[in-house]
N, C-alpha and C positions, 0 to 999 in steps of 0.2 A: 475544584482546581481548573485551571484553564488549560486547553489543548489547542493546537493549531494544525491546519491542513494547508500545504503549500502546493500551488498549482504553477507549473512551467511549461515553457516551449523548449524543450531540449533538442539540440541537433547533433551533429557528428564531431563537434569539437569538445572534447572532455574538459579541457582547462576553462573555456568560455561557460560551459554548463556548471561547473564547481563554483566559478565566481557568482553565477546567477544564485545557486543553492545557497551560497555563503550570505549573500545579501538578504535573501528572503528568510533564512533562519535567524539572522540578526534582527530583523523586523519582528519575527515570532517572539523571539526572546524579550525585545523591548517592550512588547505589548504585555508581557507578563506570564507568557505561556511557561508551563513546565515541561511539556512535551509536544514534539512537532513531528508530523508525517510527511516524508517527501513521496513524490510520485514514482511509479514503476519507471525504469530506465532513465532515472534522473541525470545520470552522468553522460549519456549519449542516446540518441535516438534516431532511427531512420528505416529504411527497409531495403530489401533486395540484397544482392550478393555483397555490396559494401558494407551494409550494417552486420551481415554475419561474419565477415572478415574482421571487422572492428571489434565484435564480441570476442572472437578468438584472441586478438592481439591484446585485449584489454582485460581478460580474465585474470583474476588473482587467487593466490591460495588463501584460504580462510585464515584471518589472523594477521596478514600482512599485505602490504600493497598501497600504492599512492591514493587511491580512492578511500580505502579503509583508514588510511592516516589522516586524511582530510576530515573524515567524519569523527574520528577519535579527538583529533585536535579542536575542531570546531565545537563538539559536544562539551569538552571540558572548559574551553574559553568562555562559552556562553553560559555554562552551568545549566545546560538543556539536555533532556533525553531526545534522543533522535531515532526514529523509525524509518530507516533508510531504503525506501521504495523496493528497488531491485538493482543488484549488480551482478556480473557474470563472475562466479566463484568455481574454481577447477572441481571437476568430478573424476570419476575413474576413466571416462571417456574423454580423451583429449580434445575431441572436435565438438564436444557437446557440454559445455559446463552448465552448472545449475544456474538458474535465476533466483538469487538468494536475497531475501529481506533481512537486513542486519539491524538490531537493536543495540544502541549505545546509551549508556547511562550518563549522568552528569558529570562523572569522573573521567569519561572518555573510554570506558571499558565495554567492549562488545560482550553483552550478557546474554544474547539469544540470536539465532537465526533460523530462518524458514526458508525452504527450497520450494519454489512454485510447483504445485501438485498437478493442477490441471492445465495442459498446454493447448494454446490456442490454434487449433488446426480445422480452419473453416474456408469456405468457398462463399464469398458474399455476392460475387458476379464474376463474369469472364475476366474483369480487368482488376478485381480485388479479392486476392486470395492470401492466406497466411498459413504458414506450415511450421509452428514454433518446435514441434518434435524433432524436425531435422536438424536444429542447431541447439536444442536445450535438453539436458537429462532432467526428468521430473523428479520431484521429491517424494517422500512416502511417510511423512511424519507431521502430525498436528502439533502446533506450538502455541502455549499460552505463556506469557511473561508477566511476572509481578512489576509493576511499576508504581511511582507515587500516586498516579491518578487512578489506579486500580489494576485489575488483571486483564490484560489484553490479549485477545486471540489474533493471531497473524494470518493473513491471506493477501493474495495478489490477483488483481484484474479478472481474468476468466473464472477464478474460483467463485466469483460472485453468483454464477449460475447453478452451484452445486450446494444445495441448502444441507445436505447430509454432513459435510465438512463442518459447517458452522454449528449444527447441533452438537457434535462431538467437541468443538471448542468450548460450548457452553457447558456441556457435561464436565469438562475439565476445569471449569471455574471462570471461563471469560465474562467480564462485565461490559467490555468494550471490544469492538471489532475494529481493526484497522484494515483499510482497503487501498493500498497504492495502486494505481491503474494508468493505463494508456489505451483507454476505450476507444475504438474506431469512431470517426464521426457518423457513420452509417449506423452502427448498433447503438451508439450513444443517443441519437436522436430517437430510437425507437423504445429503448429498455432502460437506460441508465438511472433516471430519476425515480422511476417506480421500483425498479430492483433494489436500490440502496434504502429507500423507505421501507419496503417490505422486508428486507433483512433486518432492519431494526425492530419493526413490529413483531415479526415472528419469533425472533430470537430473544426479544426483551433485552436489548443492549444497546448502547451508544454505537454509533458507526462513524468513524472519521475515514472518509473518502477522498484521497488526495490524487488529483488526475493531472495527466498531460492535456495541453490544449494547443490548437493551432496547426501549423504546417511545419513539419520537421523535414529531416534529410530526405531526398529521393521522392518528395511530394507526399509523404504519409501525412495524413490528417487524423488529428484526435478532438474529442468532443468537449474536453474540459468539465465545467459544471461541478467542480469539487465541492463537497458538502459535509457539514457535521450534523447528524441526525440523532434526535433523542430516542430512548425505548419507546415512546408513544408515537414515533413517526414523525415528530414535528421537525421541521427544517430549522435548526437553531441559527445556522449561517450557511450561505451559498455563494458561489462565484458564478459567473457567466463563462465568457471565453478569454479573460484577461489574465495575465501572469500577475500573481498576488498571493497574499496570506489572508486566510480567515481563521477566527478563533471563536471559542464558546466555553462555557463552564461545564464540568461533568460534576453531578451531585450523585454520589454512591448511596447516600441516605435515601434520596428520592427514589433511586432505582429499587434498592430493597424494598421500600415501601410498596412500590407499584407491582412488584413481583409477588408480594404477599397478597395483594389485592385481587389480581388475577393469576392464580398459581398454576399457569399453564406447564411450567417446566417440571412441578411436582406431579402433575396429573398425567403427564405423558406416559402412555401405555405401550408405545412401539417397541420398547426394549424386551417385551415378552416374546417377540416373534423370532 
């Protein structure tokens, strides 16, 4: 069955970004995709105080709100499963919403959500620093959702660097790993391509990595290079830095056979420690 990864250049205008997302989701459906993954912060993206304020102003209660209404209506209209990157969902801390990845089925129902667990607190240089924990509440639950294309383990961006999370997702049955992202240009050039291929290889899973690309609000730059990777680490489809949609087929019979040929998941002994 066919899946899609959507690459966007989201900025600070929510309406403009949702129109872009709608157009790209329509393309994914027209190509025959059963499921599409949107990038992290697809509804708006920037940096600095204006971005933090926009996150507070745009946060929604889980289950209601204009961004969630857009996702539900679009999924139902296109008969398309949507893994919706991340949007701000209210937490117990009014100043720090969750960064939540929502999953909508083809009927427009939200059937799962994952709150970003690992927050991007890094100093890349004197002029490029990020402190997600100042404005986001971290999640604490691993989430695997059953979809028509297989069992999908949910993650977001910086999670990519924490392999233990993915092993837990695989132990919960994940066959496919979704990775909405807004990888910085700096770290993307260094690590993105090798990390997403290594993730597929180590966890014996398909990987759908949907990224942001280009220049966003307040000069923030992201790397792009969205890709769909096979469990063997093969790049099935990949973009460079353009706004577009890529697709690839997921074959669970082939995945099952490959896992039998090299039974790493069965032979894992670390659970005894």
